[in-house]
Structure formats: structure tokens, C-alpha cells
C-alpha positions in Angstrom: 0.0 0.0 0.0 1.3 3.5 -0.9 2.0 5.8 2.0 0.4 9.2 2.4 3.6 10.8 1.1 3.8 8.6 -1.9 3.0 10.7 -5.0 2.1 7.7 -7.0 -0.9 7.1 -4.8 -2.7 3.8 -4.3 -1.9 0.9 -6.6 0.8 2.9 -8.4 -1.7 5.4 -9.9 -0.2 8.8 -10.4 -1.6 11.4 -8.0 -1.5 14.4 -10.3 -2.9 16.8 -7.6 0.1 15.9 -5.4 2.5 16.3 -8.2 1.0 19.7 -9.1 1.8 20.8 -5.6 5.3 19.6 -6.0 5.7 21.3 -9.3 4.6 24.6 -7.9 7.0 24.1 -5.0 9.8 23.4 -7.5 8.9 26.6 -9.3 8.8 28.6 -6.1 12.2 27.3 -5.0 13.8 28.4 -8.3 12.1 31.8 -8.2 13.6 32.4 -4.7 17.0 31.5 -6.0 17.1 33.2 -9.4 15.3 36.5 -8.8 13.7 38.6 -11.6 13.3 35.6 -13.9 9.8 34.4 -13.0 8.7 33.7 -16.6 11.9 31.9 -17.4 11.4 29.7 -14.3 7.8 29.0 -15.2 8.7 28.0 -18.8 11.5 25.8 -17.5 9.0 24.1 -15.2 6.7 23.4 -18.2 9.7 22.0 -20.1 10.6 19.7 -17.2 7.1 18.2 -17.0 6.8 18.0 -20.8 10.2 16.3 -20.9 11.5 18.7 -23.5 15.0 20.0 -24.2 15.5 23.8 -24.1 17.6 26.3 -26.1 18.4 29.3 -23.8 19.0 32.7 -25.3 20.1 35.7 -23.3 22.8 38.0 -22.0 26.1 36.9 -20.5 26.1 36.6 -16.7 22.3 36.5 -16.1 22.4 33.2 -14.2 21.7 30.5 -16.8 24.2 28.0 -15.3 23.1 28.8 -11.7 19.5 28.3 -12.7 20.2 24.9 -14.2 22.4 23.8 -11.3 19.6 24.9 -8.9 17.0 23.0 -10.9 19.2 19.9 -10.9 19.6 20.0 -7.2 15.8 20.3 -6.8 15.3 17.4 -9.2 18.0 15.2 -7.8 20.3 13.4 -10.2 23.5 14.8 -11.8 24.4 17.9 -13.7 27.1 18.3 -16.3 28.2 21.4 -18.3 30.3 21.6 -21.5 31.8 24.7 -23.0 31.6 25.0 -26.7 34.9 25.6 -28.4 36.0 25.4 -32.0 38.4 22.5 -31.2 35.9 20.5 -29.3 35.3 17.1 -30.8 32.5 14.5 -30.3 34.9 12.2 -28.4 35.6 14.9 -25.9 32.0 14.5 -24.6 32.4 10.7 -24.3 35.9 10.2 -22.8 39.2 11.9 -22.1 42.7 10.5 -22.2 45.7 11.5 -20.1 49.0 10.2 -18.7 48.6 8.9 -15.1 51.3 9.4 -12.4 52.8 6.1 -13.4 53.3 7.4 -17.0 50.7 5.0 -18.4 47.9 6.3 -20.6 44.4 6.4 -19.0 40.9 6.7 -20.4 38.2 8.1 -18.2 34.5 8.8 -18.9 33.8 12.2 -20.2 30.9 14.5 -19.1 28.2 12.5 -20.9 29.2 9.2 -19.3 30.6 10.3 -16.0 27.3 9.8 -14.0 25.8 7.0 -16.1 22.0 6.9 -16.2 21.8 9.4 -13.3 22.6 12.3 -15.7 19.6 14.6 -15.3 20.6 17.9 -16.8 23.3 18.4 -19.5 24.1 22.1 -20.3 26.0 22.9 -23.5 27.2 26.5 -23.1 27.8 28.4 -26.4 26.7 25.5 -28.6 27.3 27.5 -31.8 31.1 27.6 -31.0 31.2 23.8 -31.5 31.6 22.1 -34.8 28.7 20.4 -36.6 30.1 17.0 -35.7 29.5 17.8 -32.1 26.0 19.0 -32.9 25.3 15.7 -34.5 26.3 13.8 -31.3 24.2 16.1 -29.2 21.2 15.6 -31.5 21.3 11.9 -31.0 21.6 12.4 -27.2 18.5 14.6 -27.4 16.5 12.4 -29.7 17.3 9.0 -28.3 18.7 9.8 -24.9 21.5 7.4 -25.6 25.0 7.2 -27.0 27.2 4.3 -28.2 30.7 4.1 -26.7 33.2 1.4 -25.8 31.2 -1.2 -27.8 28.1 -0.7 -25.7 25.0 1.6 -25.6 24.6 4.0 -22.7 21.0 5.1 -21.9 19.9 8.3 -20.1 16.2 7.9 -19.5 15.7 11.0 -17.4 18.0 13.4 -19.3 17.1 17.0 -20.3 19.5 18.9 -22.5 19.9 22.7 -22.3 22.0 24.8 -24.6 22.7 28.4 -25.2 24.2 30.3 -28.1 26.7 33.1 -28.2 24.7 35.7 -30.1 27.2 38.6 -29.9 30.3 37.2 -31.4 30.1 35.7 -34.9 33.7 34.7 -35.6 34.4 31.0 -35.4 30.8 30.0 -34.8 28.7 27.4 -36.4 25.0 28.2 -36.4 22.6 25.3 -35.7 20.7 24.1 -38.8 16.9 24.2 -39.0 16.7 20.4 -38.2 18.8 20.8 -35.1 16.8 23.8 -33.7 13.6 21.9 -34.3 14.7 19.3 -31.8 14.5 21.8 -29.0 11.1 21.9 -27.3 11.4 25.6 -26.4 13.7 28.5 -27.0 13.6 30.7 -23.9 15.0 34.2 -23.7 16.7 35.0 -20.4 17.5 38.7 -20.3 18.9 41.1 -17.7 16.1 42.0 -15.3 14.6 45.4 -15.9 13.1 45.9 -12.4 15.3 48.4 -10.5 14.9 46.7 -7.1 15.9 43.4 -8.6 18.9 45.0 -10.2 19.8 46.6 -6.9 19.6 43.2 -5.1 21.8 41.5 -7.7 24.4 44.2 -7.4 24.4 44.7 -3.6 22.9 41.7 -1.9 25.9 39.4 -1.0 23.7 36.4 -1.2 24.1 36.5 -5.0 27.9 36.8 -5.0 28.5 33.1 -4.3 26.8 31.0 -6.9 27.9 27.7 -5.2 26.4 28.8 -1.8 23.2 29.9 -3.6 22.8 26.5 -5.2 23.5 24.7 -1.9 20.6 26.7 -0.4 18.2 24.9 -2.7 16.4 22.0 -1.0 17.4 18.7 -2.5 14.9 16.4 -4.2 11.9 18.7 -4.3 11.0 16.4 -7.2 12.0 12.8 -7.9 13.6 13.0 -11.4 13.2 9.2 -11.8 9.3 9.5 -11.7 9.0 12.5 -14.1 8.6 10.5 -17.4 5.6 8.6 -15.9 4.2 11.8 -14.5 4.6 13.6 -17.8 2.7 10.8 -19.6 -0.1 11.0 -17.0 -0.4 14.8 -17.5 -0.7 14.4 -21.3 -3.3 11.6 -21.0 -5.5 13.3 -18.4 -5.6 16.8 -19.8 -8.3 17.1 -22.5 -8.1 19.1 -25.8 -11.6 19.6 -27.3 -12.4 19.3 -31.0 -12.9 23.1 -31.0 -9.4 23.6 -29.5 -8.0 21.2 -32.1 -9.4 23.2 -34.9 -8.1 26.4 -33.4 -4.6 24.9 -33.0 -4.6 23.8 -36.7 -5.7 27.3 -37.8 -2.8 28.8 -35.8 -0.5 26.3 -37.5 -1.7 27.2 -41.0 -1.6 31.0 -40.3 2.1 30.7 -39.2 3.1 28.5 -42.2 1.1 30.5 -44.8 0.4 33.9 -43.4 -0.9 35.3 -46.7 -3.8 32.8 -46.9 -4.8 33.8 -43.4 -4.7 37.6 -44.1 -1.8 38.1 -41.8 0.1 41.4 -42.2 3.3 42.9 -40.7 3.9 46.6 -41.3 6.8 47.3 -43.6 7.3 43.7 -44.6 6.8 41.9 -48.0 4.6 39.1 -46.8 5.3 37.1 -49.9 8.9 36.8 -48.7 8.8 36.9 -44.9 8.2 33.3 -44.0 10.2 30.7 -45.9 9.1 27.8 -43.8 8.1 26.8 -40.4 6.2 24.9 -37.8 6.8 21.3 -38.4 4.4 18.6 -37.1 6.9 18.0 -34.3 6.6 21.7 -33.4 2.8 21.8 -33.3 2.8 18.6 -31.2 5.2 20.3 -28.8 2.9 23.3 -28.6 0.0 21.0 -27.6 2.2 19.2 -25.0 3.2 22.6 -23.5 -0.4 23.7 -23.5 -1.5 20.6 -21.6 1.2 21.2 -18.9 0.2 24.8 -18.6 -3.4 23.8 -18.1 -2.4 21.2 -15.5 -0.2 23.8 -13.6 -3.3 26.1 -13.5 -5.4 23.3 -12.0 -7.5 22.6 -15.1 -8.2 19.3 -16.9 -8.8 20.9 -20.3 -6.6 23.1 -22.5 -8.0 26.5 -23.4 -6.7 28.9 -26.1 -4.8 31.0 -23.5 -2.7 28.0 -22.6 -1.5 27.8 -26.2 -0.9 31.5 -26.6 1.0 31.7 -23.3 3.7 29.4 -24.6 3.4 30.0 -28.4 6.4 32.3 -28.8 8.8 30.1 -27.0 7.7 26.9 -28.7 7.2 28.3 -32.3 9.6 31.2 -32.8 12.7 29.1 -33.6 10.6 27.0 -36.0 9.7 30.0 -38.2 12.4 30.5 -40.9 12.5 34.0 -42.3 13.9 35.3 -45.6 17.6 36.2 -44.9 16.9 39.9 -45.5 14.6 39.9 -42.4 16.8 37.6 -40.2 18.5 40.4 -38.3 15.1 41.7 -37.2 13.9 38.2 -36.3 12.7 38.9 -32.7 10.6 41.9 -33.6 9.2 40.4 -36.7 8.2 37.1 -35.2 6.5 39.0 -32.3 4.6 41.1 -34.8 3.7 38.0 -36.9 2.3 36.1 -33.9 0.4 39.2 -32.6 -1.4 39.4 -35.9 -2.0 35.7 -36.0 -3.7 35.9 -32.6 -5.7 38.9 -33.8 -6.9 37.3 -37.1 -7.4 33.7 -36.1 -10.7 33.5 -34.3 -10.4 31.9 -30.8 -13.2 29.5 -29.6 
């Protein structure tokens, strides 16, 4: 018999009300640790319970690594981080070789294999500094949660991959191709907080000077990372999407892929050239997955249009491919595109 504290409930059934309380506690812990990033924390919570990998965008020094280390501590499991460099090779993620004190060569597991199946969060910093061969290995890790090394297959059933890109410096960088970006569940922007009081705290409150101590202050195992795959499946199975919502979702999908047919306009833009492609079936499925988690976190058993709109930009922006002449204005143009999509596509 399950105990009162067992989140699986009687007979192994997932108690989603209990897990919702835990999810909100997880979000609260991260908000107290990484101040001024409430939306980022909320989106990360959605990604955790949708089991989706995340591409982080943002300024340098805003706390991306600290956020992920704090999230890993609250999840349990192990955290690894890799720095993207032009000379990084796929093998560097799997093993590293060196001469031991006795002068003999040694081979030790690299960051992907070091913790075995307990690897929970893998952070690839400045992924666009690494070569496409490294991207290829990372894509397999994301898609299959496994790698082959030393004549055997290693499986990471509970792994979430996070990556960020250096968007300032362009020399010696290798941008992710469309297929690679489409593997990421969300692309989340983490900017410097604008609130003056938050900025004052980050500058003068000594609590934020020591990232290691800040991470250690996070309670351990707020969630059990080993149960999250099953919980995620239960959330998707129990959160309803009506036929009306299905039609609305497909209308949004069509409007993004073919804005002219939906009467979408963006001021000062040639709409016949703006969108060159976008929103794959995987992307629209990810949107629905995120919408279901959002509804669950709000305590509802059915998805409503607001759930889709609340996560639309982070799930869909990196799946809209613009004409190169508009690429430098991507952020502003995709926002304007989505705003008009929401205005023109009737919500149920």
C-alpha cells in the first residue's frame, strides 16, 4: 500500500494533484534562487514536466548556469556542463585521455558518461562555437537519450538537454541548422532583469555573490527525477483538448506557415517573402504538449486557447524560418507576426 507521502498514490496510480503541488513548490524554490526571472522559471517548469529540451537565449552573466544547477539540485540526479569551443570534438564528450602518475595512458569517462544513467541535466554552453560533428552527437543524445561508446550503448532515460548560443560574437561560430533547432522543445530568452529593485539586489545583496552557496541553499529532491517520465505521460493523458481547440490549433499552425492565406500582415514587410518555412508537425505537437502542462499547472483538466498563446512564442519562434533579408530583425518580426496571427485567427 502506498504511504500518504507517496506521490504515485494507491496501486501505483499517479496522483497528479500531489504532483502539481510539488511542481509549484519546485517553481517557487527556483524563483527564490534566481530573482527577476519568473517567466523563465515558469517555462523551465513546463519543459521539465513536458520532458522537452531547451535552447536558452540571453545576455552573459544572467544566471543561466546557476538556474540549471539549482534546478538539478531540486530534481536530484546529476548535472554536467560543457563549454563549446572550435576545437571540441565529439569524443571529448564521451571520454578523455591522459597520462597517469605512473606514466601510463588512462581513459576516463567524459561528461556525458561520468554519471551514467543518473545524468539529469546536461548544459551545453555556447553551442554554436562547437563544430557540426559535435552538434550531431548532441542531437542523438537529445532524440534518443542514448550514445554508443566502448562497444556498448549508454542510456539516459531522465535526461534533459539545455544549450545556449553566443549571439554577440560571430567569428568561429557554427549556427545550428533548422533540423537541429527543431529538436529543441522551447527557445527561452533569459535577459537582464529590468526591475530596478531586482537589479539593486543582484548588485548589492551578497547572497548573490557566491553561486555555489546559492545553489547549496536549494532544497534537495523537491521532485524525484526518476518519476517524471511517468508523471509527464499522465499529464498528457489526463488533460483534455476539445475538438474546437484542435481546430483552433490547426488554424494557428496554418496561419504561421502560410500567413498570406490567413490575411496576416506585418507593417513594412513583404509578406510574400517573410516566411520561408516553419512549424513542423513536431513543433505543433510540442505546442500542444506545452499547453497541456500549462493547463495542469493552472489546475484545469482541459486546454484553453490562453494556454497555447502563453507558450506560443517560446515553442514556435525558432521554428519559423525567415527570408535572410529579415533575419536580423527576427525577434521583432516574429512577435509582430504572432500578434497578428492571434488577432486574425478566431479563438473559440
